PDB file of N, CA, C, O and CB in Angstrom:
ATOM      1  N   MET A   1     -12.112 125.589  15.464  1.00  0.00           N
ATOM      2  CA  MET A   1     -12.848 126.701  16.022  1.00  0.00           C
ATOM      3  C   MET A   1     -12.179 128.023  15.666  1.00  0.00           C
ATOM      4  O   MET A   1     -12.846 129.018  15.382  1.00  0.00           O
ATOM      5  CB  MET A   1     -12.968 126.554  17.531  1.00  0.00           C
ATOM      6  N   GLU A   2     -10.833 128.012  15.689  1.00  0.00           N
ATOM      7  CA  GLU A   2     -10.116 129.238  15.348  1.00  0.00           C
ATOM      8  C   GLU A   2     -10.351 129.618  13.894  1.00  0.00           C
ATOM      9  O   GLU A   2     -10.362 130.801  13.553  1.00  0.00           O
ATOM     10  CB  GLU A   2      -8.618 129.075  15.613  1.00  0.00           C
ATOM     11  N   THR A   3     -10.540 128.625  13.038  1.00  0.00           N
ATOM     12  CA  THR A   3     -10.784 128.895  11.630  1.00  0.00           C
ATOM     13  C   THR A   3     -12.121 129.594  11.436  1.00  0.00           C
ATOM     14  O   THR A   3     -12.227 130.518  10.630  1.00  0.00           O
ATOM     15  CB  THR A   3     -10.742 127.603  10.824  1.00  0.00           C
ATOM     16  N   ILE A   4     -13.143 129.160  12.167  1.00  0.00           N
ATOM     17  CA  ILE A   4     -14.467 129.781  12.063  1.00  0.00           C
ATOM     18  C   ILE A   4     -14.414 131.220  12.559  1.00  0.00           C
ATOM     19  O   ILE A   4     -14.980 132.115  11.932  1.00  0.00           O
ATOM     20  CB  ILE A   4     -15.513 128.977  12.866  1.00  0.00           C
ATOM     21  N   ILE A   5     -13.738 131.447  13.682  1.00  0.00           N
ATOM     22  CA  ILE A   5     -13.642 132.799  14.238  1.00  0.00           C
ATOM     23  C   ILE A   5     -12.864 133.710  13.303  1.00  0.00           C
ATOM     24  O   ILE A   5     -13.271 134.849  13.074  1.00  0.00           O
ATOM     25  CB  ILE A   5     -12.975 132.769  15.621  1.00  0.00           C
ATOM     26  N   SER A   6     -11.748 133.228  12.756  1.00  0.00           N
ATOM     27  CA  SER A   6     -10.978 134.065  11.827  1.00  0.00           C
ATOM     28  C   SER A   6     -11.769 134.338  10.553  1.00  0.00           C
ATOM     29  O   SER A   6     -11.673 135.425   9.983  1.00  0.00           O
ATOM     30  CB  SER A   6      -9.641 133.392  11.481  1.00  0.00           C
ATOM     31  N   PHE A   7     -12.551 133.355  10.105  1.00  0.00           N
ATOM     32  CA  PHE A   7     -13.392 133.575   8.924  1.00  0.00           C
ATOM     33  C   PHE A   7     -14.452 134.629   9.203  1.00  0.00           C
ATOM     34  O   PHE A   7     -14.692 135.501   8.368  1.00  0.00           O
ATOM     35  CB  PHE A   7     -14.058 132.263   8.484  1.00  0.00           C
ATOM     36  N   LEU A   8     -15.092 134.560  10.373  1.00  0.00           N
ATOM     37  CA  LEU A   8     -16.125 135.537  10.714  1.00  0.00           C
ATOM     38  C   LEU A   8     -15.544 136.930  10.921  1.00  0.00           C
ATOM     39  O   LEU A   8     -16.217 137.926  10.652  1.00  0.00           O
ATOM     40  CB  LEU A   8     -16.867 135.099  11.964  1.00  0.00           C
ATOM     41  N   GLN A   9     -14.306 137.013  11.395  1.00  0.00           N
ATOM     42  CA  GLN A   9     -13.690 138.318  11.601  1.00  0.00           C
ATOM     43  C   GLN A   9     -13.338 138.996  10.288  1.00  0.00           C
ATOM     44  O   GLN A   9     -13.262 140.224  10.233  1.00  0.00           O
ATOM     45  CB  GLN A   9     -12.450 138.179  12.452  1.00  0.00           C
ATOM     46  N   THR A  10     -13.122 138.225   9.233  1.00  0.00           N
ATOM     47  CA  THR A  10     -12.795 138.824   7.943  1.00  0.00           C
ATOM     48  C   THR A  10     -14.041 139.172   7.130  1.00  0.00           C
ATOM     49  O   THR A  10     -13.941 139.886   6.132  1.00  0.00           O
ATOM     50  CB  THR A  10     -11.913 137.884   7.150  1.00  0.00           C
ATOM     51  N   MET A  11     -15.202 138.684   7.537  1.00  0.00           N
ATOM     52  CA  MET A  11     -16.437 138.989   6.807  1.00  0.00           C
ATOM     53  C   MET A  11     -16.850 140.434   7.056  1.00  0.00           C
ATOM     54  O   MET A  11     -16.680 140.946   8.163  1.00  0.00           O
ATOM     55  CB  MET A  11     -17.574 138.027   7.225  1.00  0.00           C
ATOM     56  N   PRO A  12     -17.390 141.093   6.040  1.00  0.00           N
ATOM     57  CA  PRO A  12     -17.896 142.453   6.256  1.00  0.00           C
ATOM     58  C   PRO A  12     -19.081 142.456   7.225  1.00  0.00           C
ATOM     59  O   PRO A  12     -19.791 141.460   7.366  1.00  0.00           O
ATOM     60  CB  PRO A  12     -18.310 143.089   4.917  1.00  0.00           C
ATOM     61  N   ASN A  13     -19.274 143.593   7.882  1.00  0.00           N
ATOM     62  CA  ASN A  13     -20.348 143.714   8.876  1.00  0.00           C
ATOM     63  C   ASN A  13     -21.720 143.492   8.261  1.00  0.00           C
ATOM     64  O   ASN A  13     -22.579 142.850   8.866  1.00  0.00           O
ATOM     65  CB  ASN A  13     -20.301 145.083   9.537  1.00  0.00           C
ATOM     66  N   THR A  14     -21.925 144.015   7.075  1.00  0.00           N
ATOM     67  CA  THR A  14     -23.244 143.889   6.448  1.00  0.00           C
ATOM     68  C   THR A  14     -23.560 142.433   6.115  1.00  0.00           C
ATOM     69  O   THR A  14     -24.721 142.024   6.149  1.00  0.00           O
ATOM     70  CB  THR A  14     -23.316 144.745   5.176  1.00  0.00           C
ATOM     71  N   VAL A  15     -22.532 141.655   5.793  1.00  0.00           N
ATOM     72  CA  VAL A  15     -22.759 140.237   5.503  1.00  0.00           C
ATOM     73  C   VAL A  15     -23.162 139.503   6.776  1.00  0.00           C
ATOM     74  O   VAL A  15     -24.066 138.668   6.750  1.00  0.00           O
ATOM     75  CB  VAL A  15     -21.494 139.593   4.886  1.00  0.00           C
ATOM     76  N   LEU A  16     -22.495 139.809   7.896  1.00  0.00           N
ATOM     77  CA  LEU A  16     -22.864 139.198   9.169  1.00  0.00           C
ATOM     78  C   LEU A  16     -24.319 139.501   9.522  1.00  0.00           C
ATOM     79  O   LEU A  16     -25.073 138.606   9.902  1.00  0.00           O
ATOM     80  CB  LEU A  16     -21.936 139.689  10.284  1.00  0.00           C
ATOM     81  N   ILE A  17     -24.698 140.749   9.395  1.00  0.00           N
ATOM     82  CA  ILE A  17     -26.067 141.150   9.718  1.00  0.00           C
ATOM     83  C   ILE A  17     -27.045 140.504   8.733  1.00  0.00           C
ATOM     84  O   ILE A  17     -28.107 140.031   9.137  1.00  0.00           O
ATOM     85  CB  ILE A  17     -26.207 142.697   9.690  1.00  0.00           C
ATOM     86  N   GLY A  18     -26.695 140.481   7.450  1.00  0.00           N
ATOM     87  CA  GLY A  18     -27.566 139.881   6.439  1.00  0.00           C
ATOM     88  C   GLY A  18     -27.771 138.388   6.650  1.00  0.00           C
ATOM     89  O   GLY A  18     -28.885 137.887   6.499  1.00  0.00           O
ATOM     90  N   VAL A  19     -26.708 137.676   6.999  1.00  0.00           N
ATOM     91  CA  VAL A  19     -26.823 136.234   7.255  1.00  0.00           C
ATOM     92  C   VAL A  19     -27.675 135.998   8.496  1.00  0.00           C
ATOM     93  O   VAL A  19     -28.496 135.081   8.521  1.00  0.00           O
ATOM     94  CB  VAL A  19     -25.419 135.586   7.430  1.00  0.00           C
ATOM     95  N   GLY A  20     -27.485 136.818   9.523  1.00  0.00           N
ATOM     96  CA  GLY A  20     -28.298 136.693  10.729  1.00  0.00           C
ATOM     97  C   GLY A  20     -29.776 136.920  10.456  1.00  0.00           C
ATOM     98  O   GLY A  20     -30.623 136.172  10.944  1.00  0.00           O
ATOM     99  N   ILE A  21     -30.083 137.939   9.686  1.00  0.00           N
ATOM    100  CA  ILE A  21     -31.482 138.224   9.351  1.00  0.00           C
ATOM    101  C   ILE A  21     -32.054 137.112   8.467  1.00  0.00           C
ATOM    102  O   ILE A  21     -33.218 136.738   8.616  1.00  0.00           O
ATOM    103  CB  ILE A  21     -31.603 139.597   8.637  1.00  0.00           C
ATOM    104  N   ALA A  22     -31.233 136.580   7.543  1.00  0.00           N
ATOM    105  CA  ALA A  22     -31.706 135.489   6.684  1.00  0.00           C
ATOM    106  C   ALA A  22     -32.025 134.249   7.513  1.00  0.00           C
ATOM    107  O   ALA A  22     -33.027 133.582   7.259  1.00  0.00           O
ATOM    108  CB  ALA A  22     -30.654 135.151   5.609  1.00  0.00           C
ATOM    109  N   PHE A  23     -31.188 133.931   8.501  1.00  0.00           N
ATOM    110  CA  PHE A  23     -31.480 132.800   9.396  1.00  0.00           C
ATOM    111  C   PHE A  23     -32.777 133.027  10.154  1.00  0.00           C
ATOM    112  O   PHE A  23     -33.595 132.115  10.263  1.00  0.00           O
ATOM    113  CB  PHE A  23     -30.326 132.582  10.387  1.00  0.00           C
ATOM    114  N   ARG A  24     -32.978 134.241  10.685  1.00  0.00           N
ATOM    115  CA  ARG A  24     -34.201 134.529  11.435  1.00  0.00           C
ATOM    116  C   ARG A  24     -35.438 134.398  10.541  1.00  0.00           C
ATOM    117  O   ARG A  24     -36.456 133.854  10.968  1.00  0.00           O
ATOM    118  CB  ARG A  24     -34.134 135.940  12.043  1.00  0.00           C
ATOM    119  N   LEU A  25     -35.353 134.896   9.302  1.00  0.00           N
ATOM    120  CA  LEU A  25     -36.479 134.781   8.380  1.00  0.00           C
ATOM    121  C   LEU A  25     -36.755 133.329   8.013  1.00  0.00           C
ATOM    122  O   LEU A  25     -37.915 132.929   7.910  1.00  0.00           O
ATOM    123  CB  LEU A  25     -36.214 135.592   7.121  1.00  0.00           C
ATOM    124  N   TRP A  26     -35.707 132.538   7.813  1.00  0.00           N
ATOM    125  CA  TRP A  26     -35.862 131.137   7.463  1.00  0.00           C
ATOM    126  C   TRP A  26     -36.556 130.362   8.581  1.00  0.00           C
ATOM    127  O   TRP A  26     -37.459 129.567   8.321  1.00  0.00           O
ATOM    128  CB  TRP A  26     -34.503 130.518   7.155  1.00  0.00           C
ATOM    129  N   ILE A  27     -36.136 130.594   9.826  1.00  0.00           N
ATOM    130  CA  ILE A  27     -36.761 129.924  10.969  1.00  0.00           C
ATOM    131  C   ILE A  27     -38.211 130.366  11.114  1.00  0.00           C
ATOM    132  O   ILE A  27     -39.090 129.538  11.351  1.00  0.00           O
ATOM    133  CB  ILE A  27     -35.981 130.218  12.267  1.00  0.00           C
ATOM    134  N   GLY A  28     -38.466 131.657  10.974  1.00  0.00           N
ATOM    135  CA  GLY A  28     -39.831 132.157  11.073  1.00  0.00           C
ATOM    136  C   GLY A  28     -40.741 131.588  10.007  1.00  0.00           C
ATOM    137  O   GLY A  28     -41.899 131.270  10.280  1.00  0.00           O
ATOM    138  N   MET A  29     -40.228 131.455   8.787  1.00  0.00           N
ATOM    139  CA  MET A  29     -41.026 130.899   7.697  1.00  0.00           C
ATOM    140  C   MET A  29     -41.335 129.424   7.954  1.00  0.00           C
ATOM    141  O   MET A  29     -42.449 128.971   7.693  1.00  0.00           O
ATOM    142  CB  MET A  29     -40.293 131.065   6.353  1.00  0.00           C
ATOM    143  N   ARG A  30     -40.355 128.673   8.466  1.00  0.00           N
ATOM    144  CA  ARG A  30     -40.595 127.265   8.777  1.00  0.00           C
ATOM    145  C   ARG A  30     -41.648 127.122   9.870  1.00  0.00           C
ATOM    146  O   ARG A  30     -42.520 126.257   9.784  1.00  0.00           O
ATOM    147  CB  ARG A  30     -39.292 126.580   9.208  1.00  0.00           C
ATOM    148  N   ARG A  31     -41.572 127.964  10.894  1.00  0.00           N
ATOM    149  CA  ARG A  31     -42.561 127.891  11.975  1.00  0.00           C
ATOM    150  C   ARG A  31     -43.947 128.272  11.481  1.00  0.00           C
ATOM    151  O   ARG A  31     -44.937 127.654  11.873  1.00  0.00           O
ATOM    152  CB  ARG A  31     -42.154 128.801  13.134  1.00  0.00           C
ATOM    153  N   PHE A  32     -44.025 129.278  10.628  1.00  0.00           N
ATOM    154  CA  PHE A  32     -45.313 129.710  10.102  1.00  0.00           C
ATOM    155  C   PHE A  32     -45.953 128.627   9.239  1.00  0.00           C
ATOM    156  O   PHE A  32     -47.153 128.375   9.347  1.00  0.00           O
ATOM    157  CB  PHE A  32     -45.149 130.991   9.297  1.00  0.00           C
ATOM    158  N   ASN A  33     -45.161 127.991   8.387  1.00  0.00           N
ATOM    159  CA  ASN A  33     -45.687 126.969   7.485  1.00  0.00           C
ATOM    160  C   ASN A  33     -46.080 125.685   8.206  1.00  0.00           C
ATOM    161  O   ASN A  33     -46.816 124.873   7.646  1.00  0.00           O
ATOM    162  CB  ASN A  33     -44.668 126.656   6.424  1.00  0.00           C
ATOM    163  N   ARG A  34     -45.610 125.484   9.428  1.00  0.00           N
ATOM    164  CA  ARG A  34     -45.909 124.272  10.175  1.00  0.00           C
ATOM    165  C   ARG A  34     -47.209 124.392  10.975  1.00  0.00           C
ATOM    166  O   ARG A  34     -47.671 123.403  11.544  1.00  0.00           O
ATOM    167  CB  ARG A  34     -44.759 123.945  11.104  1.00  0.00           C
ATOM    168  N   ARG A  35     -47.795 125.570  11.028  1.00  0.00           N
ATOM    169  CA  ARG A  35     -48.993 125.772  11.835  1.00  0.00           C
ATOM    170  C   ARG A  35     -50.233 125.224  11.153  1.00  0.00           C
ATOM    171  O   ARG A  35     -50.377 125.272   9.932  1.00  0.00           O
ATOM    172  CB  ARG A  35     -49.180 127.244  12.133  1.00  0.00           C
ATOM    173  N   GLY A  36     -51.122 124.701  11.984  1.00  0.00           N
ATOM    174  CA  GLY A  36     -52.388 124.184  11.484  1.00  0.00           C
ATOM    175  C   GLY A  36     -53.487 125.232  11.613  1.00  0.00           C
ATOM    176  O   GLY A  36     -53.213 126.413  11.825  1.00  0.00           O
ATOM    177  N   ILE A  37     -54.711 124.791  11.485  1.00  0.00           N
ATOM    178  CA  ILE A  37     -55.847 125.709  11.494  1.00  0.00           C
ATOM    179  C   ILE A  37     -56.040 126.360  12.868  1.00  0.00           C
ATOM    180  O   ILE A  37     -56.555 127.474  12.960  1.00  0.00           O
ATOM    181  CB  ILE A  37     -57.118 124.969  11.084  1.00  0.00           C
ATOM    182  N   GLY A  38     -55.629 125.669  13.931  1.00  0.00           N
ATOM    183  CA  GLY A  38     -55.772 126.234  15.273  1.00  0.00           C
ATOM    184  C   GLY A  38     -54.618 127.118  15.694  1.00  0.00           C
ATOM    185  O   GLY A  38     -54.662 127.709  16.772  1.00  0.00           O
ATOM    186  N   GLY A  39     -53.573 127.224  14.864  1.00  0.00           N
ATOM    187  CA  GLY A  39     -52.425 128.055  15.180  1.00  0.00           C
ATOM    188  C   GLY A  39     -51.305 127.329  15.908  1.00  0.00           C
ATOM    189  O   GLY A  39     -50.290 127.939  16.243  1.00  0.00           O
ATOM    190  N   LEU A  40     -51.476 126.025  16.158  1.00  0.00           N
ATOM    191  CA  LEU A  40     -50.445 125.252  16.839  1.00  0.00           C
ATOM    192  C   LEU A  40     -49.538 124.576  15.815  1.00  0.00           C
ATOM    193  O   LEU A  40     -49.951 124.295  14.690  1.00  0.00           O
ATOM    194  CB  LEU A  40     -51.080 124.202  17.777  1.00  0.00           C
ATOM    195  N   GLN A  41     -48.290 124.319  16.223  1.00  0.00           N
ATOM    196  CA  GLN A  41     -47.356 123.633  15.347  1.00  0.00           C
ATOM    197  C   GLN A  41     -47.625 122.129  15.384  1.00  0.00           C
ATOM    198  O   GLN A  41     -47.908 121.568  16.442  1.00  0.00           O
ATOM    199  CB  GLN A  41     -45.897 123.939  15.754  1.00  0.00           C
ATOM    200  N   HIS A  42     -47.535 121.487  14.228  1.00  0.00           N
ATOM    201  CA  HIS A  42     -47.818 120.060  14.125  1.00  0.00           C
ATOM    202  C   HIS A  42     -46.556 119.299  13.733  1.00  0.00           C
ATOM    203  O   HIS A  42     -45.843 119.688  12.807  1.00  0.00           O
ATOM    204  CB  HIS A  42     -48.942 119.803  13.103  1.00  0.00           C
ATOM    205  N   PHE A  43     -46.293 118.215  14.447  1.00  0.00           N
ATOM    206  CA  PHE A  43     -45.159 117.341  14.164  1.00  0.00           C
ATOM    207  C   PHE A  43     -45.652 115.908  14.034  1.00  0.00           C
ATOM    208  O   PHE A  43     -46.722 115.557  14.531  1.00  0.00           O
ATOM    209  CB  PHE A  43     -44.078 117.453  15.271  1.00  0.00           C
ATOM    210  N   GLY A  44     -44.847 115.079  13.353  1.00  0.00           N
ATOM    211  CA  GLY A  44     -45.207 113.678  13.173  1.00  0.00           C
ATOM    212  C   GLY A  44     -45.208 112.903  14.484  1.00  0.00           C
ATOM    213  O   GLY A  44     -46.100 112.093  14.735  1.00  0.00           O
ATOM    214  N   ASN A  45     -44.198 113.156  15.320  1.00  0.00           N
ATOM    215  CA  ASN A  45     -44.160 112.548  16.641  1.00  0.00           C
ATOM    216  C   ASN A  45     -43.384 113.465  17.589  1.00  0.00           C
ATOM    217  O   ASN A  45     -42.869 114.504  17.178  1.00  0.00           O
ATOM    218  CB  ASN A  45     -43.516 111.130  16.583  1.00  0.00           C
ATOM    219  N   TYR A  46     -43.309 113.077  18.828  1.00  0.00           N
ATOM    220  CA  TYR A  46     -42.732 113.933  19.865  1.00  0.00           C
ATOM    221  C   TYR A  46     -41.250 114.188  19.629  1.00  0.00           C
ATOM    222  O   TYR A  46     -40.793 115.325  19.748  1.00  0.00           O
ATOM    223  CB  TYR A  46     -42.935 113.307  21.234  1.00  0.00           C
ATOM    224  N   PHE A  47     -40.491 113.142  19.296  1.00  0.00           N
ATOM    225  CA  PHE A  47     -39.047 113.293  19.179  1.00  0.00           C
ATOM    226  C   PHE A  47     -38.644 114.127  17.964  1.00  0.00           C
ATOM    227  O   PHE A  47     -37.657 114.861  18.014  1.00  0.00           O
ATOM    228  CB  PHE A  47     -38.394 111.933  19.103  1.00  0.00           C
ATOM    229  N   VAL A  48     -39.391 114.020  16.892  1.00  0.00           N
ATOM    230  CA  VAL A  48     -39.139 114.870  15.728  1.00  0.00           C
ATOM    231  C   VAL A  48     -39.406 116.325  16.093  1.00  0.00           C
ATOM    232  O   VAL A  48     -38.632 117.209  15.727  1.00  0.00           O
ATOM    233  CB  VAL A  48     -40.019 114.439  14.524  1.00  0.00           C
ATOM    234  N   GLY A  49     -40.481 116.574  16.802  1.00  0.00           N
ATOM    235  CA  GLY A  49     -40.787 117.925  17.241  1.00  0.00           C
ATOM    236  C   GLY A  49     -39.740 118.473  18.187  1.00  0.00           C
ATOM    237  O   GLY A  49     -39.345 119.634  18.075  1.00  0.00           O
ATOM    238  N   LEU A  50     -39.287 117.649  19.118  1.00  0.00           N
ATOM    239  CA  LEU A  50     -38.272 118.070  20.076  1.00  0.00           C
ATOM    240  C   LEU A  50     -36.957 118.399  19.377  1.00  0.00           C
ATOM    241  O   LEU A  50     -36.338 119.423  19.665  1.00  0.00           O
ATOM    242  CB  LEU A  50     -38.051 116.985  21.126  1.00  0.00           C
ATOM    243  N   ALA A  51     -36.532 117.535  18.463  1.00  0.00           N
ATOM    244  CA  ALA A  51     -35.280 117.779  17.738  1.00  0.00           C
ATOM    245  C   ALA A  51     -35.388 119.014  16.844  1.00  0.00           C
ATOM    246  O   ALA A  51     -34.456 119.815  16.776  1.00  0.00           O
ATOM    247  CB  ALA A  51     -34.903 116.553  16.893  1.00  0.00           C
ATOM    248  N   THR A  52     -36.519 119.169  16.161  1.00  0.00           N
ATOM    249  CA  THR A  52     -36.715 120.312  15.279  1.00  0.00           C
ATOM    250  C   THR A  52     -36.683 121.615  16.057  1.00  0.00           C
ATOM    251  O   THR A  52     -36.008 122.562  15.654  1.00  0.00           O
ATOM    252  CB  THR A  52     -38.032 120.185  14.529  1.00  0.00           C
ATOM    253  N   LEU A  53     -37.405 121.671  17.167  1.00  0.00           N
ATOM    254  CA  LEU A  53     -37.424 122.895  17.964  1.00  0.00           C
ATOM    255  C   LEU A  53     -36.060 123.206  18.563  1.00  0.00           C
ATOM    256  O   LEU A  53     -35.693 124.376  18.670  1.00  0.00           O
ATOM    257  CB  LEU A  53     -38.455 122.783  19.068  1.00  0.00           C
ATOM    258  N   PHE A  54     -35.298 122.185  18.957  1.00  0.00           N
ATOM    259  CA  PHE A  54     -33.968 122.414  19.516  1.00  0.00           C
ATOM    260  C   PHE A  54     -33.021 122.964  18.454  1.00  0.00           C
ATOM    261  O   PHE A  54     -32.270 123.900  18.726  1.00  0.00           O
ATOM    262  CB  PHE A  54     -33.404 121.115  20.109  1.00  0.00           C
ATOM    263  N   ILE A  55     -33.046 122.397  17.247  1.00  0.00           N
ATOM    264  CA  ILE A  55     -32.181 122.882  16.173  1.00  0.00           C
ATOM    265  C   ILE A  55     -32.569 124.303  15.783  1.00  0.00           C
ATOM    266  O   ILE A  55     -31.699 125.141  15.544  1.00  0.00           O
ATOM    267  CB  ILE A  55     -32.259 121.950  14.948  1.00  0.00           C
ATOM    268  N   GLU A  56     -33.866 124.580  15.718  1.00  0.00           N
ATOM    269  CA  GLU A  56     -34.304 125.939  15.400  1.00  0.00           C
ATOM    270  C   GLU A  56     -33.898 126.922  16.495  1.00  0.00           C
ATOM    271  O   GLU A  56     -33.568 128.073  16.206  1.00  0.00           O
ATOM    272  CB  GLU A  56     -35.821 125.975  15.201  1.00  0.00           C
ATOM    273  N   PHE A  57     -33.922 126.477  17.743  1.00  0.00           N
ATOM    274  CA  PHE A  57     -33.478 127.313  18.852  1.00  0.00           C
ATOM    275  C   PHE A  57     -32.001 127.679  18.695  1.00  0.00           C
ATOM    276  O   PHE A  57     -31.621 128.835  18.881  1.00  0.00           O
ATOM    277  CB  PHE A  57     -33.710 126.595  20.192  1.00  0.00           C
ATOM    278  N   LEU A  58     -31.169 126.687  18.352  1.00  0.00           N
ATOM    279  CA  LEU A  58     -29.740 126.946  18.170  1.00  0.00           C
ATOM    280  C   LEU A  58     -29.476 127.889  16.991  1.00  0.00           C
ATOM    281  O   LEU A  58     -28.649 128.795  17.089  1.00  0.00           O
ATOM    282  CB  LEU A  58     -28.993 125.630  17.959  1.00  0.00           C
ATOM    283  N   VAL A  59     -30.180 127.671  15.882  1.00  0.00           N
ATOM    284  CA  VAL A  59     -29.993 128.526  14.702  1.00  0.00           C
ATOM    285  C   VAL A  59     -30.463 129.944  15.003  1.00  0.00           C
ATOM    286  O   VAL A  59     -29.840 130.908  14.557  1.00  0.00           O
ATOM    287  CB  VAL A  59     -30.756 127.955  13.480  1.00  0.00           C
ATOM    288  N   LYS A  60     -31.550 130.084  15.751  1.00  0.00           N
ATOM    289  CA  LYS A  60     -32.064 131.411  16.088  1.00  0.00           C
ATOM    290  C   LYS A  60     -31.063 132.174  16.956  1.00  0.00           C
ATOM    291  O   LYS A  60     -30.840 133.365  16.741  1.00  0.00           O
ATOM    292  CB  LYS A  60     -33.417 131.295  16.812  1.00  0.00           C
ATOM    293  N   TRP A  61     -30.459 131.496  17.935  1.00  0.00           N
ATOM    294  CA  TRP A  61     -29.469 132.165  18.778  1.00  0.00           C
ATOM    295  C   TRP A  61     -28.188 132.468  18.019  1.00  0.00           C
ATOM    296  O   TRP A  61     -27.535 133.478  18.285  1.00  0.00           O
ATOM    297  CB  TRP A  61     -29.154 131.314  19.993  1.00  0.00           C
ATOM    298  N   THR A  62     -27.822 131.613  17.084  1.00  0.00           N
ATOM    299  CA  THR A  62     -26.668 131.904  16.236  1.00  0.00           C
ATOM    300  C   THR A  62     -26.935 133.142  15.387  1.00  0.00           C
ATOM    301  O   THR A  62     -26.052 133.981  15.212  1.00  0.00           O
ATOM    302  CB  THR A  62     -26.336 130.697  15.336  1.00  0.00           C
ATOM    303  N   ALA A  63     -28.146 133.255  14.864  1.00  0.00           N
ATOM    304  CA  ALA A  63     -28.517 134.429  14.081  1.00  0.00           C
ATOM    305  C   ALA A  63     -28.485 135.686  14.942  1.00  0.00           C
ATOM    306  O   ALA A  63     -28.004 136.728  14.498  1.00  0.00           O
ATOM    307  CB  ALA A  63     -29.908 134.245  13.465  1.00  0.00           C
ATOM    308  N   ASN A  64     -28.990 135.598  16.165  1.00  0.00           N
ATOM    309  CA  ASN A  64     -28.958 136.757  17.055  1.00  0.00           C
ATOM    310  C   ASN A  64     -27.524 137.191  17.333  1.00  0.00           C
ATOM    311  O   ASN A  64     -27.228 138.386  17.337  1.00  0.00           O
ATOM    312  CB  ASN A  64     -29.677 136.442  18.369  1.00  0.00           C
ATOM    313  N   ILE A  65     -26.634 136.233  17.567  1.00  0.00           N
ATOM    314  CA  ILE A  65     -25.232 136.557  17.837  1.00  0.00           C
ATOM    315  C   ILE A  65     -24.585 137.201  16.620  1.00  0.00           C
ATOM    316  O   ILE A  65     -23.828 138.162  16.763  1.00  0.00           O
ATOM    317  CB  ILE A  65     -24.454 135.296  18.245  1.00  0.00           C
ATOM    318  N   LEU A  66     -24.869 136.689  15.422  1.00  0.00           N
ATOM    319  CA  LEU A  66     -24.310 137.283  14.207  1.00  0.00           C
ATOM    320  C   LEU A  66     -24.794 138.715  14.016  1.00  0.00           C
ATOM    321  O   LEU A  66     -24.009 139.587  13.644  1.00  0.00           O
ATOM    322  CB  LEU A  66     -24.679 136.442  12.987  1.00  0.00           C
ATOM    323  N   ILE A  67     -26.068 138.966  14.265  1.00  0.00           N
ATOM    324  CA  ILE A  67     -26.614 140.317  14.103  1.00  0.00           C
ATOM    325  C   ILE A  67     -25.979 141.266  15.106  1.00  0.00           C
ATOM    326  O   ILE A  67     -25.555 142.362  14.739  1.00  0.00           O
ATOM    327  CB  ILE A  67     -28.146 140.312  14.269  1.00  0.00           C
ATOM    328  N   VAL A  68     -25.908 140.862  16.361  1.00  0.00           N
ATOM    329  CA  VAL A  68     -25.336 141.734  17.392  1.00  0.00           C
ATOM    330  C   VAL A  68     -23.853 141.965  17.138  1.00  0.00           C
ATOM    331  O   VAL A  68     -23.367 143.085  17.299  1.00  0.00           O
ATOM    332  CB  VAL A  68     -25.545 141.129  18.792  1.00  0.00           C
ATOM    333  N   TRP A  69     -23.122 140.915  16.740  1.00  0.00           N
ATOM    334  CA  TRP A  69     -21.709 141.054  16.465  1.00  0.00           C
ATOM    335  C   TRP A  69     -21.470 141.994  15.281  1.00  0.00           C
ATOM    336  O   TRP A  69     -20.567 142.830  15.325  1.00  0.00           O
ATOM    337  CB  TRP A  69     -21.089 139.688  16.195  1.00  0.00           C
ATOM    338  N   GLY A  70     -22.268 141.861  14.236  1.00  0.00           N
ATOM    339  CA  GLY A  70     -22.145 142.759  13.086  1.00  0.00           C
ATOM    340  C   GLY A  70     -22.450 144.196  13.445  1.00  0.00           C
ATOM    341  O   GLY A  70     -21.749 145.107  13.005  1.00  0.00           O
ATOM    342  N   LEU A  71     -23.496 144.415  14.247  1.00  0.00           N
ATOM    343  CA  LEU A  71     -23.827 145.783  14.672  1.00  0.00           C
ATOM    344  C   LEU A  71     -22.744 146.365  15.577  1.00  0.00           C
ATOM    345  O   LEU A  71     -22.406 147.543  15.466  1.00  0.00           O
ATOM    346  CB  LEU A  71     -25.179 145.803  15.400  1.00  0.00           C
ATOM    347  N   TYR A  72     -22.201 145.539  16.471  1.00  0.00           N
ATOM    348  CA  TYR A  72     -21.130 146.007  17.361  1.00  0.00           C
ATOM    349  C   TYR A  72     -19.897 146.407  16.574  1.00  0.00           C
ATOM    350  O   TYR A  72     -19.296 147.451  16.825  1.00  0.00           O
ATOM    351  CB  TYR A  72     -20.767 144.926  18.381  1.00  0.00           C
ATOM    352  N   ARG A  73     -19.519 145.554  15.606  1.00  0.00           N
ATOM    353  CA  ARG A  73     -18.348 145.896  14.781  1.00  0.00           C
ATOM    354  C   ARG A  73     -18.590 147.125  13.944  1.00  0.00           C
ATOM    355  O   ARG A  73     -17.675 147.916  13.717  1.00  0.00           O
ATOM    356  CB  ARG A  73     -17.977 144.737  13.878  1.00  0.00           C
ATOM    357  N   MET A  74     -19.830 147.299  13.474  1.00  0.00           N
ATOM    358  CA  MET A  74     -20.148 148.454  12.647  1.00  0.00           C
ATOM    359  C   MET A  74     -20.084 149.742  13.466  1.00  0.00           C
ATOM    360  O   MET A  74     -19.606 150.766  12.980  1.00  0.00           O
ATOM    361  CB  MET A  74     -21.535 148.294  12.016  1.00  0.00           C
ATOM    362  N   LEU A  75     -20.561 149.689  14.697  1.00  0.00           N
ATOM    363  CA  LEU A  75     -20.593 150.886  15.541  1.00  0.00           C
ATOM    364  C   LEU A  75     -19.264 151.180  16.217  1.00  0.00           C
ATOM    365  O   LEU A  75     -19.035 152.309  16.650  1.00  0.00           O
ATOM    366  CB  LEU A  75     -21.658 150.740  16.587  1.00  0.00           C
ATOM    367  N   SER A  76     -18.377 150.185  16.319  1.00  0.00           N
ATOM    368  CA  SER A  76     -17.123 150.414  17.030  1.00  0.00           C
ATOM    369  C   SER A  76     -16.058 151.053  16.137  1.00  0.00           C
ATOM    370  O   SER A  76     -15.031 151.504  16.645  1.00  0.00           O
ATOM    371  CB  SER A  76     -16.603 149.105  17.592  1.00  0.00           C
ATOM    372  N   TYR A  77     -16.278 151.104  14.805  1.00  0.00           N
ATOM    373  CA  TYR A  77     -15.283 151.727  13.924  1.00  0.00           C
ATOM    374  C   TYR A  77     -15.449 153.198  13.867  1.00  0.00           C
ATOM    375  O   TYR A  77     -14.694 153.878  13.172  1.00  0.00           O
ATOM    376  CB  TYR A  77     -15.362 151.167  12.542  1.00  0.00           C
TER     377      TYR A  77
END
């Protein structure tokens, strides 16, 4: 865990923000492409849908944290 934190602390602010935005765009594109004609998301079965939405939820929050952390570091200098 310390290795990940030290790695993120050495990354430039713009890279943190860029990676966060790229994650958000990737999740949004996956959700958009999964929609059917009625606008609802379609999955093969319940457990695949549950696992997919949970993983996307975690990636989305990780992206939000990266964006906020990058903006905070950028504004605090």
